[in-house]
C-alpha positions in Angstrom: 37.9 2.7 22.6 36.2 -0.5 21.3 33.4 0.0 23.8 32.8 3.6 22.6 32.7 2.4 19.0 30.2 -0.3 19.8 28.0 2.2 21.6 28.1 4.7 18.8 27.4 1.9 16.2 24.4 0.8 18.3 23.1 4.3 18.6 23.3 5.1 14.8 21.7 1.7 14.0 18.9 2.5 16.4 18.4 5.9 14.9 18.3 4.5 11.4 15.8 1.8 12.4 13.6 4.4 14.1 13.7 6.7 11.1 12.9 3.9 8.7 10.1 2.2 10.8 6.6 2.0 9.3 4.4 4.0 11.7 1.3 6.1 11.2 3.0 9.0 12.9 5.2 9.5 9.8 4.9 12.8 8.0 5.4 12.4 4.3 5.4 15.2 1.8 4.9 14.9 -1.9 7.3 16.7 -4.2 6.5 20.4 -4.2 8.0 21.2 -7.5 4.7 22.3 -8.9 4.2 24.9 -6.1 7.8 26.3 -6.1 8.9 29.4 -7.9 10.6 28.6 -11.2 13.9 29.9 -10.0 13.9 27.4 -7.1 13.2 24.6 -9.5 16.1 25.6 -11.7 18.5 25.7 -8.8 17.4 22.3 -7.5 17.6 20.7 -10.9 21.2 22.0 -11.6 22.6 19.7 -8.9 22.2 16.0 -9.6 21.9 13.7 -6.6 25.3 12.0 -7.5 27.0 15.5 -7.5 25.4 16.7 -4.2 28.0 17.8 -1.7 26.3 17.2 1.6 28.5 17.5 4.6 28.1 16.6 8.3 26.7 19.4 10.3 24.8 21.1 7.4 21.4 22.3 8.4 18.1 21.0 6.9 17.6 24.3 5.2 21.1 24.2 3.6 20.4 20.8 2.2 17.0 21.8 1.0 18.5 24.9 -0.7 21.0 22.6 -2.4 18.6 19.8 -3.5 15.2 21.4 -3.5 12.1 19.9 -1.8 12.5 16.3 -0.7 10.3 13.4 -2.0 9.8 12.0 1.5 10.3 13.0 5.0 9.9 11.1 8.3 10.3 12.8 11.7 10.5 11.2 15.2 10.9 13.1 18.4 12.2 11.4 21.6 12.3 13.9 24.5 14.9 16.5 23.3 16.1 14.4 20.3 14.5 15.0 16.9 15.4 12.6 14.2 14.4 13.4 10.6 15.0 11.0 7.7 14.7 12.7 4.3 15.1 11.5 0.7 15.6 13.1 -2.7 15.7 11.2 -6.0 16.4 11.8 -9.6 17.5 9.7 -12.6 21.0 9.3 -11.2 19.9 7.9 -7.9 18.6 8.6 -4.4 20.1 10.6 -1.6 19.1 9.7 2.0 19.9 12.1 4.8 19.4 11.8 8.5 19.3 14.9 10.6 19.5 14.9 14.3 18.2 18.1 15.9 18.4 19.8 12.5 22.0 18.9 11.5 23.2 16.2 9.0 24.6 13.2 10.9 24.4 10.6 8.1 24.0 10.7 4.3 24.0 8.0 1.7 23.8 8.1 -2.1 22.3 5.0 -3.9 22.9 5.0 -7.6 20.0 4.0 -9.9 20.4 0.8 -11.9 
């Protein structure tokens, strides 16, 4: 059991480091609030980052529907594995979500000071 835990920890650490690496192949997107329809903006703004209920297994679309357009996105593809690191922020803090093949595998909320 300890060996499996060590392997899983190493895997998730590797995924996190890959997603956070500084590379020119990153795809970043600016907030799209100016181009969204007003109803989408209202829906996204009614949920603060600290209140977001992101669950393991949620799809990228479900999280985007909950939080709106992300402030940054980085995607890496390794053979059949696609890893996407996405962040949303507001005055309460920042939500970081890692998707593996389109599903939430890790999420973290960091409160603003």
